[in-house]
MOPAC internal coordinates of N, CA, C and O (Angstrom, degrees):
PM7 1SCF
backbone

  N    0.0000 0     0.00 0     0.00 0    0    0    0
  C    1.4492 1     0.00 0     0.00 0    1    0    0
  C    1.5317 1   108.61 1     0.00 0    2    1    0
  O    1.2310 1   121.48 1   -46.78 1    3    2    1
  N    1.3227 1   114.78 1   133.22 1    3    2    1
  C    1.4553 1   121.89 1  -179.76 1    5    3    2
  C    1.5175 1   110.11 1  -113.69 1    6    5    3
  O    1.2310 1   121.16 1   -20.42 1    7    6    5
  N    1.3192 1   115.38 1   159.58 1    7    6    5
  C    1.4600 1   121.80 1   176.01 1    9    7    6
  C    1.5198 1   108.63 1   -92.45 1   10    9    7
  O    1.2310 1   120.92 1   -45.72 1   11   10    9
  N    1.3352 1   115.85 1   134.28 1   11   10    9
  C    1.4586 1   121.03 1   178.84 1   13   11   10
  C    1.5186 1   110.05 1  -135.26 1   14   13   11
  O    1.2310 1   121.68 1   -21.08 1   15   14   13
  N    1.3253 1   114.39 1   158.92 1   15   14   13
  C    1.4563 1   121.38 1   172.88 1   17   15   14
  C    1.5221 1   107.15 1  -129.80 1   18   17   15
  O    1.2310 1   120.93 1   -49.36 1   19   18   17
  N    1.3139 1   115.83 1   130.64 1   19   18   17
  C    1.4563 1   122.15 1  -179.64 1   21   19   18
  C    1.5205 1   108.76 1  -116.02 1   22   21   19
  O    1.2310 1   120.83 1   -54.46 1   23   22   21
  N    1.3300 1   116.01 1   125.54 1   23   22   21
  C    1.4556 1   120.38 1   173.40 1   25   23   22
  C    1.5194 1   107.45 1  -114.76 1   26   25   23
  O    1.2310 1   121.05 1   -50.47 1   27   26   25
  N    1.3344 1   115.60 1   129.53 1   27   26   25
  C    1.4572 1   121.14 1  -178.43 1   29   27   26
  C    1.5209 1   108.26 1  -126.51 1   30   29   27
  O    1.2310 1   120.93 1   -41.58 1   31   30   29
  N    1.3363 1   115.82 1   138.42 1   31   30   29
  C    1.4614 1   121.46 1   172.22 1   33   31   30
  C    1.5235 1   106.58 1  -111.23 1   34   33   31
  O    1.2310 1   121.15 1   -64.10 1   35   34   33
  N    1.3215 1   115.41 1   115.90 1   35   34   33
  C    1.4585 1   121.66 1   178.90 1   37   35   34
  C    1.5207 1   109.87 1   -94.83 1   38   37   35
  O    1.2310 1   120.84 1   -19.72 1   39   38   37
  N    1.3190 1   116.01 1   160.28 1   39   38   37
  C    1.4584 1   121.59 1   177.07 1   41   39   38
  C    1.5341 1   109.60 1   -62.18 1   42   41   39
  O    1.2310 1   119.36 1   -38.40 1   43   42   41
  N    1.3259 1   118.83 1   141.60 1   43   42   41
  C    1.4623 1   120.70 1  -175.59 1   45   43   42
  C    1.5296 1   114.41 1   -74.81 1   46   45   43
  O    1.2310 1   119.45 1   174.10 1   47   46   45
  N    1.3163 1   118.65 1    -5.90 1   47   46   45
  C    1.4658 1   120.25 1  -177.53 1   49   47   46
  C    1.5260 1   112.54 1   -86.01 1   50   49   47
  O    1.2310 1   119.72 1  -179.17 1   51   50   49
  N    1.3447 1   118.14 1     0.83 1   51   50   49
  C    1.4617 1   120.79 1   178.09 1   53   51   50
  C    1.5220 1   111.04 1   -69.72 1   54   53   51
  O    1.2310 1   120.68 1   -38.07 1   55   54   53
  N    1.3161 1   116.31 1   141.93 1   55   54   53
  C    1.4548 1   120.02 1   172.95 1   57   55   54
  C    1.5319 1   108.03 1   -77.23 1   58   57   55
  O    1.2310 1   120.58 1   -11.52 1   59   58   57
  N    1.3153 1   116.50 1   168.48 1   59   58   57
  C    1.4681 1   121.38 1  -179.96 1   61   59   58
  C    1.5314 1   110.86 1   -60.39 1   62   61   59
  O    1.2310 1   120.58 1   140.45 1   63   62   61
  N    1.3340 1   116.49 1   -39.55 1   63   62   61
  C    1.4708 1   120.82 1  -179.85 1   65   63   62
  C    1.5316 1   110.77 1   -67.22 1   66   65   63
  O    1.2310 1   120.28 1   137.79 1   67   66   65
  N    1.3311 1   117.06 1   -42.21 1   67   66   65
  C    1.4682 1   120.52 1   178.89 1   69   67   66
  C    1.5232 1   111.33 1   -65.92 1   70   69   67
  O    1.2310 1   120.52 1   142.18 1   71   70   69
  N    1.3261 1   116.62 1   -37.82 1   71   70   69
  C    1.4629 1   122.12 1   178.62 1   73   71   70
  C    1.5301 1   109.53 1   -62.07 1   74   73   71
  O    1.2310 1   120.37 1   133.55 1   75   74   73
  N    1.3350 1   116.91 1   -46.45 1   75   74   73
  C    1.4645 1   121.12 1   179.05 1   77   75   74
  C    1.5330 1   111.28 1   -67.05 1   78   77   75
  O    1.2310 1   120.35 1   140.54 1   79   78   77
  N    1.3361 1   116.93 1   -39.46 1   79   78   77
  C    1.4647 1   120.50 1   179.69 1   81   79   78
  C    1.5241 1   110.98 1   -63.75 1   82   81   79
  O    1.2310 1   120.33 1   140.78 1   83   82   81
  N    1.3119 1   116.97 1   -39.22 1   83   82   81
  C    1.4644 1   120.60 1   179.76 1   85   83   82
  C    1.5221 1   110.45 1   -68.91 1   86   85   83
  O    1.2310 1   120.12 1   140.55 1   87   86   85
  N    1.3158 1   117.37 1   -39.45 1   87   86   85
  C    1.4640 1   120.89 1   175.89 1   89   87   86
  C    1.5231 1   110.23 1   -61.08 1   90   89   87
  O    1.2310 1   120.80 1   134.29 1   91   90   89
  N    1.3332 1   116.08 1   -45.71 1   91   90   89
  C    1.4663 1   120.82 1  -179.90 1   93   91   90
  C    1.5257 1   111.39 1   -63.12 1   94   93   91
  O    1.2310 1   120.58 1   145.52 1   95   94   93
  N    1.3305 1   116.50 1   -34.48 1   95   94   93
  C    1.4603 1   120.38 1   179.09 1   97   95   94
  C    1.5307 1   110.64 1   -62.88 1   98   97   95
  O    1.2310 1   120.28 1   135.73 1   99   98   97
  N    1.3338 1   117.07 1   -44.27 1   99   98   97
  C    1.4578 1   120.26 1  -178.70 1  101   99   98
  C    1.5271 1   112.05 1   -73.18 1  102  101   99
  O    1.2310 1   119.53 1   142.58 1  103  102  101
  N    1.3367 1   118.51 1   -37.42 1  103  102  101
  C    1.4594 1   119.91 1   176.56 1  105  103  102
  C    1.5297 1   110.74 1   -65.83 1  106  105  103
  O    1.2310 1   120.20 1   141.05 1  107  106  105
  N    1.3316 1   117.23 1   -38.95 1  107  106  105
  C    1.4667 1   120.58 1   177.09 1  109  107  106
  C    1.5278 1   110.36 1   -64.90 1  110  109  107
  O    1.2310 1   120.26 1   142.63 1  111  110  109
  N    1.3238 1   117.11 1   -37.37 1  111  110  109
  C    1.4693 1   121.04 1   179.32 1  113  111  110
  C    1.5330 1   110.55 1   -63.32 1  114  113  111
  O    1.2310 1   120.45 1   140.94 1  115  114  113
  N    1.3397 1   116.75 1   -39.06 1  115  114  113
  C    1.4629 1   120.53 1   177.96 1  117  115  114
  C    1.5282 1   109.43 1   -63.76 1  118  117  115
  O    1.2310 1   120.43 1   134.16 1  119  118  117
  N    1.3245 1   116.78 1   -45.84 1  119  118  117
  C    1.4671 1   120.89 1  -177.76 1  121  119  118
  C    1.5265 1   111.85 1   -67.24 1  122  121  119
  O    1.2310 1   119.94 1   142.97 1  123  122  121
  N    1.3264 1   117.73 1   -37.03 1  123  122  121
  C    1.4671 1   121.40 1   179.93 1  125  123  122
  C    1.5202 1   112.20 1   -65.38 1  126  125  123
  O    1.2310 1   120.17 1   152.32 1  127  126  125
  N    1.3263 1   117.29 1   -27.68 1  127  126  125
  C    1.4571 1   121.59 1  -176.53 1  129  127  126
  C    1.5281 1   112.63 1  -100.76 1  130  129  127
  O    1.2310 1   120.43 1  -155.69 1  131  130  129
  N    1.3224 1   116.78 1    24.31 1  131  130  129
  C    1.4554 1   120.91 1   173.95 1  133  131  130
  C    1.5077 1   115.23 1    84.75 1  134  133  131
  O    1.2310 1   119.45 1  -168.40 1  135  134  133
  N    1.3085 1   118.65 1    11.60 1  135  134  133
  C    1.4584 1   121.82 1   178.44 1  137  135  134
  C    1.5079 1   111.70 1   -95.59 1  138  137  135
  O    1.2310 1   121.17 1    -3.13 1  139  138  137
  N    1.3130 1   115.37 1   176.87 1  139  138  137
  C    1.4650 1   121.29 1   178.62 1  141  139  138
  C    1.5234 1   108.29 1  -139.09 1  142  141  139
  O    1.2310 1   120.63 1   -53.89 1  143  142  141
  N    1.3175 1   116.40 1   126.11 1  143  142  141
  C    1.4643 1   120.96 1   178.34 1  145  143  142
  C    1.5272 1   108.11 1   -81.95 1  146  145  143
  O    1.2310 1   120.58 1   -57.53 1  147  146  145
  N    1.3252 1   116.50 1   122.47 1  147  146  145
  C    1.4536 1   121.98 1   179.46 1  149  147  146
  C    1.5234 1   110.15 1   -85.35 1  150  149  147
  O    1.2310 1   121.07 1   133.73 1  151  150  149
  N    1.3382 1   115.56 1   -46.27 1  151  150  149
  C    1.4683 1   119.92 1  -176.23 1  153  151  150
  C    1.5174 1   108.61 1  -160.97 1  154  153  151
  O    1.2310 1   120.77 1   -37.75 1  155  154  153
  N    1.3185 1   116.13 1   142.25 1  155  154  153
  C    1.4654 1   119.27 1   170.54 1  157  155  154
  C    1.5115 1   108.79 1  -130.95 1  158  157  155
  O    1.2310 1   121.23 1   -34.19 1  159  158  157
  N    1.3163 1   115.24 1   145.81 1  159  158  157
  C    1.4523 1   121.34 1  -172.57 1  161  159  158
  C    1.5257 1   109.75 1  -139.56 1  162  161  159
  O    1.2310 1   120.04 1   -77.79 1  163  162  161
  N    1.3349 1   117.52 1   102.21 1  163  162  161
  C    1.4724 1   118.64 1   174.96 1  165  163  162
  C    1.5327 1   109.72 1   -78.30 1  166  165  163
  O    1.2310 1   120.62 1   -62.76 1  167  166  165
  N    1.3142 1   116.42 1   117.24 1  167  166  165
  C    1.4629 1   121.32 1  -179.43 1  169  167  166
  C    1.5194 1   111.78 1   -80.69 1  170  169  167
  O    1.2310 1   120.37 1   155.11 1  171  170  169
  N    1.3134 1   116.90 1   -24.89 1  171  170  169
  C    1.4542 1   119.93 1  -179.39 1  173  171  170
  C    1.5228 1   112.14 1    90.19 1  174  173  171
  O    1.2310 1   121.08 1    19.97 1  175  174  173
  N    1.3175 1   115.55 1  -160.03 1  175  174  173
  C    1.4590 1   122.46 1  -174.68 1  177  175  174
  C    1.5263 1   111.23 1   -79.14 1  178  177  175
  O    1.2310 1   120.82 1   -56.25 1  179  178  177
  N    1.3290 1   116.04 1   123.75 1  179  178  177
  C    1.4622 1   122.78 1   179.30 1  181  179  178
  C    1.5262 1   109.16 1  -133.25 1  182  181  179
  O    1.2310 1   121.13 1   -24.62 1  183  182  181
  N    1.3239 1   115.44 1   155.38 1  183  182  181
  C    1.4655 1   120.54 1   175.43 1  185  183  182
  C    1.5166 1   109.81 1   -76.08 1  186  185  183
  O    1.2310 1   120.85 1   -35.25 1  187  186  185
  N    1.3259 1   115.97 1   144.75 1  187  186  185
  C    1.4529 1   121.79 1   177.24 1  189  187  186
  C    1.5279 1   109.28 1   -91.47 1  190  189  187
  O    1.2310 1   120.35 1   -28.21 1  191  190  189
  N    1.3059 1   116.94 1   151.79 1  191  190  189
  C    1.4619 1   121.60 1   178.66 1  193  191  190
  C    1.5255 1   110.87 1   -68.84 1  194  193  191
  O    1.2310 1   120.50 1   150.07 1  195  194  193
  N    1.3211 1   116.65 1   -29.93 1  195  194  193
  C    1.4626 1   122.13 1   178.31 1  197  195  194
  C    1.5241 1   107.42 1  -149.01 1  198  197  195
  O    1.2310 1   119.82 1   -26.37 1  199  198  197
  N    1.3208 1   117.95 1   153.63 1  199  198  197
  C    1.4736 1   119.91 1  -178.09 1  201  199  198
  C    1.5338 1   111.82 1   -64.52 1  202  201  199
  O    1.2310 1   121.23 1   -41.57 1  203  202  201
  N    1.3204 1   115.25 1   138.43 1  203  202  201
  C    1.4610 1   122.79 1   174.32 1  205  203  202
  C    1.5208 1   106.49 1  -123.32 1  206  205  203
  O    1.2310 1   120.02 1   -58.54 1  207  206  205
  N    1.3070 1   117.57 1   121.46 1  207  206  205
  C    1.4626 1   123.54 1  -177.13 1  209  207  206
  C    1.5416 1   110.94 1    51.44 1  210  209  207
  O    1.2310 1   121.26 1  -136.89 1  211  210  209
  N    1.3245 1   115.20 1    43.11 1  211  210  209
  C    1.4673 1   124.71 1   178.72 1  213  211  210
  C    1.5234 1   113.31 1    62.86 1  214  213  211
  O    1.2310 1   120.06 1  -156.43 1  215  214  213
  N    1.3340 1   117.49 1    23.57 1  215  214  213
  C    1.4641 1   122.51 1   177.18 1  217  215  214
  C    1.5190 1   108.63 1  -114.51 1  218  217  215
  O    1.2310 1   120.47 1   -41.56 1  219  218  217
  N    1.3276 1   116.71 1   138.44 1  219  218  217
  C    1.4578 1   121.32 1  -178.30 1  221  219  218
  C    1.5255 1   112.47 1  -105.04 1  222  221  219
  O    1.2310 1   119.90 1   174.82 1  223  222  221
  N    1.3389 1   117.80 1    -5.18 1  223  222  221
  C    1.4578 1   122.29 1   176.48 1  225  223  222
  C    1.5282 1   109.18 1  -130.72 1  226  225  223
  O    1.2310 1   120.96 1   -15.64 1  227  226  225
  N    1.3221 1   115.77 1   164.36 1  227  226  225
  C    1.4590 1   120.62 1   178.52 1  229  227  226
  C    1.5076 1   110.58 1  -156.60 1  230  229  227
  O    1.2310 1   120.50 1   -22.87 1  231  230  229
  N    1.3205 1   116.65 1   157.13 1  231  230  229
  C    1.4582 1   123.09 1   176.62 1  233  231  230
  C    1.5283 1   108.35 1   -92.51 1  234  233  231
  O    1.2310 1   120.61 1   -65.19 1  235  234  233
  N    1.3132 1   116.44 1   114.81 1  235  234  233
  C    1.4578 1   121.78 1  -176.54 1  237  235  234
  C    1.5250 1   110.50 1   -92.41 1  238  237  235
  O    1.2310 1   121.14 1   -35.47 1  239  238  237
  N    1.3405 1   115.43 1   144.53 1  239  238  237
  C    1.4565 1   121.77 1   177.05 1  241  239  238
  C    1.5181 1   108.56 1  -147.78 1  242  241  239
  O    1.2310 1   120.34 1   -46.92 1  243  242  241
  N    1.3380 1   116.96 1   133.08 1  243  242  241
  C    1.4547 1   122.72 1  -179.92 1  245  243  242
  C    1.5217 1   108.91 1  -122.10 1  246  245  243
  O    1.2310 1   120.43 1   -46.57 1  247  246  245
  N    1.3334 1   116.79 1   133.43 1  247  246  245
  C    1.4601 1   121.92 1   178.57 1  249  247  246
  C    1.5257 1   108.92 1  -131.73 1  250  249  247
  O    1.2310 1   120.93 1   -47.84 1  251  250  249
  N    1.3281 1   115.83 1   132.16 1  251  250  249
  C    1.4580 1   121.89 1   174.49 1  253  251  250
  C    1.5195 1   107.17 1  -106.90 1  254  253  251
  O    1.2310 1   120.29 1   -47.17 1  255  254  253
  N    1.3483 1   117.04 1   132.83 1  255  254  253
  C    1.4530 1   120.08 1  -174.91 1  257  255  254
  C    1.5256 1   111.86 1  -151.54 1  258  257  255
  O    1.2310 1   121.19 1   -20.69 1  259  258  257
  N    1.3453 1   115.32 1   159.31 1  259  258  257
  C    1.4599 1   123.96 1   170.16 1  261  259  258
  C    1.5145 1   107.40 1  -100.81 1  262  261  259
  O    1.2310 1   120.24 1   -40.28 1  263  262  261
  N    1.3159 1   117.15 1   139.72 1  263  262  261
  C    1.4628 1   119.83 1   178.33 1  265  263  262
  C    1.5208 1   109.44 1  -160.68 1  266  265  263
  O    1.2310 1   120.27 1   -21.39 1  267  266  265
  N    1.3409 1   117.08 1   158.61 1  267  266  265
  C    1.4605 1   120.23 1   173.38 1  269  267  266
  C    1.5343 1   110.13 1   -64.44 1  270  269  267
  O    1.2310 1   120.63 1   -21.76 1  271  270  269
  N    1.3100 1   116.40 1   158.24 1  271  270  269
  C    1.4654 1   120.33 1  -174.46 1  273  271  270
  C    1.5267 1   113.07 1   -65.94 1  274  273  271
  O    1.2310 1   119.16 1   152.51 1  275  274  273
  N    1.3310 1   119.20 1   -27.49 1  275  274  273
  C    1.4668 1   120.51 1  -179.63 1  277  275  274
  C    1.5265 1   112.93 1   -85.23 1  278  277  275
  O    1.2310 1   119.95 1   177.77 1  279  278  277
  N    1.3239 1   117.70 1    -2.23 1  279  278  277
  C    1.4569 1   121.35 1  -175.99 1  281  279  278
  C    1.5243 1   113.29 1   -70.90 1  282  281  279
  O    1.2310 1   119.63 1   145.48 1  283  282  281
  N    1.3243 1   118.31 1   -34.52 1  283  282  281
  C    1.4692 1   120.88 1  -173.26 1  285  283  282
  C    1.5194 1   112.89 1   -61.79 1  286  285  283
  O    1.2310 1   119.94 1   151.22 1  287  286  285
  N    1.3120 1   117.72 1   -28.78 1  287  286  285
  C    1.4660 1   119.39 1   177.59 1  289  287  286
  C    1.5288 1   110.59 1   -68.87 1  290  289  287
  O    1.2310 1   120.24 1   140.70 1  291  290  289
  N    1.3274 1   117.14 1   -39.30 1  291  290  289
  C    1.4698 1   121.46 1   176.24 1  293  291  290
  C    1.5302 1   110.22 1   -64.72 1  294  293  291
  O    1.2310 1   120.96 1   138.10 1  295  294  293
  N    1.3302 1   115.77 1   -41.90 1  295  294  293
  C    1.4670 1   120.61 1   179.81 1  297  295  294
  C    1.5253 1   110.41 1   -64.72 1  298  297  295
  O    1.2310 1   120.33 1   139.77 1  299  298  297
  N    1.3099 1   116.97 1   -40.23 1  299  298  297
  C    1.4668 1   121.25 1   178.74 1  301  299  298
  C    1.5189 1   110.99 1   -60.03 1  302  301  299
  O    1.2310 1   120.13 1   137.80 1  303  302  301
  N    1.3249 1   117.35 1   -42.20 1  303  302  301
  C    1.4626 1   121.19 1   178.38 1  305  303  302
  C    1.5269 1   110.82 1   -62.15 1  306  305  303
  O    1.2310 1   120.35 1   136.15 1  307  306  305
  N    1.3345 1   116.94 1   -43.85 1  307  306  305
  C    1.4639 1   120.62 1   179.30 1  309  307  306
  C    1.5332 1   111.70 1   -64.18 1  310  309  307
  O    1.2310 1   120.49 1   140.03 1  311  310  309
  N    1.3203 1   116.67 1   -39.97 1  311  310  309
  C    1.4720 1   120.30 1  -179.51 1  313  311  310
  C    1.5235 1   110.35 1   -68.10 1  314  313  311
  O    1.2310 1   120.20 1   138.39 1  315  314  313
  N    1.3253 1   117.23 1   -41.61 1  315  314  313
  C    1.4587 1   119.80 1  -179.42 1  317  315  314
  C    1.5267 1   112.19 1   -67.32 1  318  317  315
  O    1.2310 1   119.94 1   154.74 1  319  318  317
  N    1.3202 1   117.71 1   -25.26 1  319  318  317
  C    1.4641 1   121.24 1   176.39 1  321  319  318
  C    1.5191 1   112.71 1   -74.92 1  322  321  319
  O    1.2310 1   120.29 1   159.32 1  323  322  321
  N    1.3183 1   117.05 1   -20.68 1  323  322  321
  C    1.4634 1   121.82 1  -176.38 1  325  323  322
  C    1.5288 1   109.78 1   -84.52 1  326  325  323
  O    1.2310 1   120.41 1   -60.92 1  327  326  325
  N    1.3162 1   116.83 1   119.08 1  327  326  325
  C    1.4686 1   121.29 1  -176.89 1  329  327  326
  C    1.5230 1   113.17 1   -75.62 1  330  329  327
  O    1.2310 1   119.62 1   167.27 1  331  330  329
  N    1.3298 1   118.33 1   -12.73 1  331  330  329
  C    1.4598 1   120.48 1  -179.12 1  333  331  330
  C    1.5228 1   112.41 1   -83.26 1  334  333  331
  O    1.2310 1   119.63 1   171.02 1  335  334  333
  N    1.3266 1   118.32 1    -8.98 1  335  334  333
  C    1.4633 1   122.25 1  -178.35 1  337  335  334
  C    1.5249 1   109.93 1   -88.02 1  338  337  335
  O    1.2310 1   121.16 1   -55.84 1  339  338  337
  N    1.3315 1   115.38 1   124.16 1  339  338  337
  C    1.4702 1   120.25 1   174.83 1  341  339  338
  C    1.5227 1   110.59 1   -86.49 1  342  341  339
  O    1.2310 1   120.27 1   131.00 1  343  342  341
  N    1.3274 1   117.10 1   -49.00 1  343  342  341
  C    1.4627 1   123.00 1   179.47 1  345  343  342
  C    1.5199 1   108.53 1  -147.55 1  346  345  343
  O    1.2310 1   121.27 1   -22.26 1  347  346  345
  N    1.3472 1   115.18 1   157.74 1  347  346  345
  C    1.4559 1   120.33 1   174.28 1  349  347  346
  C    1.5180 1   108.74 1  -151.91 1  350  349  347
  O    1.2310 1   121.45 1   -21.10 1  351  350  349
  N    1.3254 1   114.83 1   158.90 1  351  350  349
  C    1.4531 1   120.35 1   176.27 1  353  351  350
  C    1.5235 1   108.55 1  -152.01 1  354  353  351
  O    1.2310 1   120.58 1   -55.17 1  355  354  353
  N    1.3224 1   116.50 1   124.83 1  355  354  353
  C    1.4614 1   122.27 1   175.39 1  357  355  354
  C    1.5205 1   108.13 1  -107.18 1  358  357  355
  O    1.2310 1   120.83 1   -49.54 1  359  358  357
  N    1.3278 1   116.01 1   130.46 1  359  358  357
  C    1.4533 1   121.87 1  -176.30 1  361  359  358
  C    1.5172 1   109.69 1  -126.31 1  362  361  359
  O    1.2310 1   120.47 1   -45.28 1  363  362  361
  N    1.3256 1   116.71 1   134.72 1  363  362  361
  C    1.4578 1   120.71 1   174.33 1  365  363  362
  C    1.5198 1   107.89 1   -80.54 1  366  365  363
  O    1.2310 1   120.62 1   -49.61 1  367  366  365
  N    1.3322 1   116.43 1   130.39 1  367  366  365
  C    1.4542 1   121.41 1  -177.85 1  369  367  366
  C    1.5256 1   110.36 1   -97.46 1  370  369  367
  O    1.2310 1   120.72 1   -42.41 1  371  370  369
  N    1.3283 1   116.22 1   137.59 1  371  370  369
  C    1.4548 1   119.55 1   173.29 1  373  371  370
  C    1.5299 1   109.01 1   -86.58 1  374  373  371
  O    1.2310 1   120.05 1    -1.77 1  375  374  373
  N    1.3192 1   117.50 1   178.23 1  375  374  373
  C    1.4651 1   120.34 1  -174.54 1  377  375  374
  C    1.5257 1   112.02 1   -64.56 1  378  377  375
  O    1.2310 1   119.89 1   151.16 1  379  378  377
  N    1.3202 1   117.82 1   -28.84 1  379  378  377
  C    1.4593 1   120.84 1   179.92 1  381  379  378
  C    1.5260 1   111.14 1   -72.39 1  382  381  379
  O    1.2310 1   120.32 1   141.35 1  383  382  381
  N    1.3128 1   116.99 1   -38.65 1  383  382  381
  C    1.4602 1   120.73 1   178.05 1  385  383  382
  C    1.5242 1   110.72 1   -68.07 1  386  385  383
  O    1.2310 1   120.09 1   141.26 1  387  386  385
  N    1.3244 1   117.44 1   -38.74 1  387  386  385
  C    1.4639 1   121.14 1   177.77 1  389  387  386
  C    1.5183 1   109.82 1   -63.66 1  390  389  387
  O    1.2310 1   120.75 1   136.10 1  391  390  389
  N    1.3231 1   116.18 1   -43.90 1  391  390  389
  C    1.4610 1   120.99 1   178.77 1  393  391  390
  C    1.5356 1   111.08 1   -64.07 1  394  393  391
  O    1.2310 1   120.25 1   137.21 1  395  394  393
  N    1.3251 1   117.12 1   -42.79 1  395  394  393
  C    1.4564 1   121.82 1   178.50 1  397  395  394
  C    1.5280 1   110.91 1   -61.43 1  398  397  395
  O    1.2310 1   120.17 1   134.51 1  399  398  397
  N    1.3460 1   117.29 1   -45.49 1  399  398  397
  C    1.4630 1   120.64 1   179.72 1  401  399  398
  C    1.5159 1   111.55 1   -63.21 1  402  401  399
  O    1.2310 1   120.09 1   141.08 1  403  402  401
  N    1.3362 1   117.44 1   -38.92 1  403  402  401
  C    1.4647 1   121.03 1   179.11 1  405  403  402
  C    1.5252 1   110.43 1   -65.55 1  406  405  403
  O    1.2310 1   120.13 1   137.76 1  407  406  405
  N    1.3338 1   117.36 1   -42.24 1  407  406  405
  C    1.4763 1   120.40 1   178.00 1  409  407  406
  C    1.5159 1   110.73 1   -64.91 1  410  409  407
  O    1.2310 1   120.44 1   138.73 1  411  410  409
  N    1.3139 1   116.76 1   -41.27 1  411  410  409
  C    1.4603 1   121.10 1  -178.62 1  413  411  410
  C    1.5349 1   110.88 1   -63.79 1  414  413  411
  O    1.2310 1   120.45 1   138.80 1  415  414  413
  N    1.3469 1   116.75 1   -41.20 1  415  414  413
  C    1.4627 1   120.63 1   178.59 1  417  415  414
  C    1.5201 1   112.24 1   -66.14 1  418  417  415
  O    1.2310 1   120.40 1   144.47 1  419  418  417
  N    1.3379 1   116.84 1   -35.53 1  419  418  417
  C    1.4625 1   120.18 1  -177.29 1  421  419  418
  C    1.5227 1   112.63 1   -81.34 1  422  421  419
  O    1.2310 1   119.60 1   170.34 1  423  422  421
  N    1.3283 1   118.37 1    -9.66 1  423  422  421
  C    1.4585 1   121.68 1   177.13 1  425  423  422
  C    1.5093 1   114.41 1    90.77 1  426  425  423
  O    1.2310 1   119.59 1  -173.91 1  427  426  425
  N    1.3215 1   118.38 1     6.09 1  427  426  425
  C    1.4625 1   121.83 1   177.91 1  429  427  426
  C    1.5206 1   108.27 1   -74.06 1  430  429  427
  O    1.2310 1   119.55 1   -49.64 1  431  430  429
  N    1.3423 1   118.46 1   130.36 1  431  430  429
  C    1.4679 1   119.62 1   178.95 1  433  431  430
  C    1.5190 1   111.27 1   -61.69 1  434  433  431
  O    1.2310 1   120.85 1   -45.38 1  435  434  433
  N    1.3281 1   115.97 1   134.62 1  435  434  433
  C    1.4604 1   120.70 1  -177.56 1  437  435  434
  C    1.5272 1   112.75 1  -100.53 1  438  437  435
  O    1.2310 1   120.32 1   171.96 1  439  438  437
  N    1.3223 1   117.00 1    -8.04 1  439  438  437
  C    1.4596 1   120.11 1  -179.37 1  441  439  438
  C    1.5114 1   113.56 1    90.83 1  442  441  439
  O    1.2310 1   119.87 1   176.06 1  443  442  441
  N    1.3413 1   117.84 1    -3.94 1  443  442  441
  C    1.4547 1   119.94 1  -178.80 1  445  443  442
  C    1.5247 1   112.33 1  -103.93 1  446  445  443
  O    1.2310 1   120.51 1  -178.86 1  447  446  445
  N    1.3421 1   116.64 1     1.14 1  447  446  445
  C    1.4591 1   118.95 1   179.71 1  449  447  446
  C    1.5201 1   110.05 1   -75.02 1  450  449  447
  O    1.2310 1   120.61 1   -25.96 1  451  450  449
  N    1.3197 1   116.43 1   154.04 1  451  450  449
  C    1.4646 1   121.08 1   178.10 1  453  451  450
  C    1.5281 1   109.34 1   -75.65 1  454  453  451
  O    1.2310 1   121.30 1   -38.35 1  455  454  453
  N    1.3202 1   115.11 1   141.65 1  455  454  453
  C    1.4648 1   120.17 1   177.82 1  457  455  454
  C    1.5224 1   109.28 1   -75.21 1  458  457  455
  O    1.2310 1   121.12 1   -39.13 1  459  458  457
  N    1.3300 1   115.47 1   140.87 1  459  458  457
  C    1.4655 1   119.57 1   179.15 1  461  459  458
  C    1.5272 1   109.38 1   -80.42 1  462  461  459
  O    1.2310 1   120.91 1   -37.10 1  463  462  461
  N    1.3202 1   115.86 1   142.90 1  463  462  461
  C    1.4629 1   121.04 1  -176.89 1  465  463  462
  C    1.5064 1   111.62 1   -80.17 1  466  465  463
  O    1.2310 1   120.10 1   180.00 1  467  466  465

């Protein structure tokens, strides 16, 4: 089992209920295929750096999970079938990234925060 992080940008026209339902669909898919969701973080509506499908904003969502190495191909197929997804990226995390994410979630200062003036 490897550690992964999935970032998805959904279309901004989704309602709050549809946004949550889509998140639940992907987390359930991870669990059904022998994975474990460590943390998910809906960022909400953010501006895009460039227009995607004539949209300038998107609903961002980040999920950290454990899964077998062959799982990401199945997940990619499910994401590509979903018409509400504008972009996605799955990244394999090394032990340092996992440790950093755990510290960040627990509120321990990581040394990368900006100093207050």
